[in-house]
C-alpha positions in Angstrom: 0.0 0.0 0.0 1.4 3.4 -1.0 1.4 6.0 1.7 -0.6 9.2 1.1 1.7 12.2 0.7 0.2 14.1 3.7 0.7 11.1 5.9 4.5 11.3 5.3 4.6 14.7 6.9 5.9 14.6 10.5 3.1 16.4 12.2 5.1 16.7 15.5 7.6 19.0 13.8 5.6 21.5 11.8 4.7 25.0 13.2 1.3 26.4 12.2 0.1 28.6 10.6 1.8 27.8 7.4 1.3 27.3 3.7 3.0 24.2 2.1 3.0 23.2 -1.5 2.4 19.5 -1.2 2.9 18.4 -4.8 2.5 19.1 -8.5 0.7 16.4 -10.5 1.0 16.0 -14.2 -2.2 15.2 -16.0 -2.6 12.8 -18.9 -2.8 15.8 -21.3 0.1 17.7 -19.9 -2.0 19.7 -17.4 -0.4 20.5 -14.1 -2.4 20.4 -10.8 -1.0 21.8 -7.5 -2.1 20.8 -4.0 -1.4 23.1 -1.1 -1.7 22.5 2.7 -3.2 25.7 4.3 -2.5 24.9 7.9 -4.2 27.2 10.4 -3.8 25.3 13.6 -1.0 23.3 15.3 -1.6 19.6 14.6 -2.4 17.4 17.6 -2.7 20.6 19.8 -5.6 22.5 18.4 -8.6 21.8 16.1 -11.3 23.9 14.6 -14.8 23.6 16.0 -17.0 22.0 13.3 -19.3 25.0 12.8 -16.3 27.4 12.5 -14.4 25.2 10.0 -17.6 24.6 8.0 -18.3 28.3 7.9 -14.7 29.1 7.0 -14.9 26.6 4.2 -18.0 28.4 2.8 -16.3 31.8 3.1 -13.0 30.7 1.6 -14.6 28.8 -1.2 -16.2 32.1 -2.1 -13.5 34.6 -1.5 -10.4 32.7 -2.6 -12.0 32.6 -6.1 -11.8 36.4 -6.0 -8.1 36.5 -5.0 -6.7 33.4 -6.9 -7.1 32.0 -10.3 -7.7 28.4 -11.4 -9.1 27.0 -8.2 -10.3 23.4 -8.6 -11.3 22.8 -4.9 -10.9 23.8 -1.3 -11.5 21.0 1.2 -11.3 21.0 5.0 -8.8 18.5 6.5 -10.4 15.7 8.4 -8.1 16.6 11.4 -9.7 20.0 11.4 -6.4 21.9 11.5 -6.7 23.5 8.0 -7.6 23.0 4.4 -6.3 21.6 1.2 -6.4 23.9 -1.8 -6.1 22.4 -5.4 -5.4 24.6 -8.4 -4.7 24.2 -12.1 -1.2 25.2 -13.3 2.1 25.6 -11.5 1.5 28.1 -8.8 4.1 29.2 -6.1 3.3 29.2 -2.4 4.0 33.0 -2.2 1.1 33.6 -4.6 -1.2 31.4 -2.6 -0.2 33.1 0.6 -1.0 36.5 -0.8 -4.3 35.3 -2.1 -5.2 33.6 1.1 -4.4 36.6 3.2 -6.5 38.9 1.0 -9.4 36.3 1.2 -9.0 36.2 5.0 -9.3 40.0 5.2 -12.5 39.6 3.2 -13.7 37.0 5.7 -13.2 39.5 8.6 -15.3 42.0 6.7 -18.1 39.6 6.0 -21.5 40.3 7.4 -23.2 37.1 6.2 -22.4 33.5 5.5 -22.5 32.4 1.9 -24.6 29.4 1.0 -26.3 29.2 4.4 -29.6 27.8 3.4 -31.1 24.3 3.3 -31.1 24.4 -0.5 -27.4 25.4 -0.8 -25.8 23.3 2.0 -26.2 19.8 3.3 -25.7 20.9 7.0 -26.7 24.6 6.9 -27.5 24.7 10.6 -23.8 24.0 11.5 -22.2 27.2 10.3 -20.5 29.9 12.4 -19.5 33.2 10.9 -18.3 34.4 14.4 -16.3 31.3 14.9 -14.7 31.4 11.5 -13.7 35.1 12.1 -12.1 34.2 15.5 -9.9 31.6 13.9 -9.0 33.9 11.1 -8.0 36.7 13.5 -5.7 34.3 15.4 -4.1 33.0 12.2 -3.5 36.4 10.7 -2.1 37.7 14.0 0.5 34.8 14.1 1.1 35.1 10.4 1.3 32.4 7.7 4.8 31.1 7.1 6.1 29.5 4.0 8.5 27.5 6.1 6.6 24.6 7.7 9.1 24.3 10.5 8.8 27.9 11.5 12.6 28.7 11.1 
């Protein structure tokens, strides 16, 4: 069994918040796909509350598309410490950092939760704009590093 890339990362040594370019995949037609680890919280120490990470997923799914091009998907990590971002093309981590920080400022200025109805979301009652903003404030205060070991 081949080990998943993110399972090879030593989660005891990383220092969140950080942005990590996990890999570049080459598609069958020569397309490139990038996967990024947007880590907000320290693994095995902190975890998002479910309503806050769900809310931040809705907010970032909306605002990142205004600050970055070629987004395929944004997905919360099962461990609830951050998100995976997948984009077309070969994108550098600095560009993602700048786009993420702009999107997070937009989150802080949000007055409503996108897609917060029964029609638009499969668990619309479990969203927290307040909680999402609190985690964003803390992450921006600490600052996102491009060095996962905080050096």
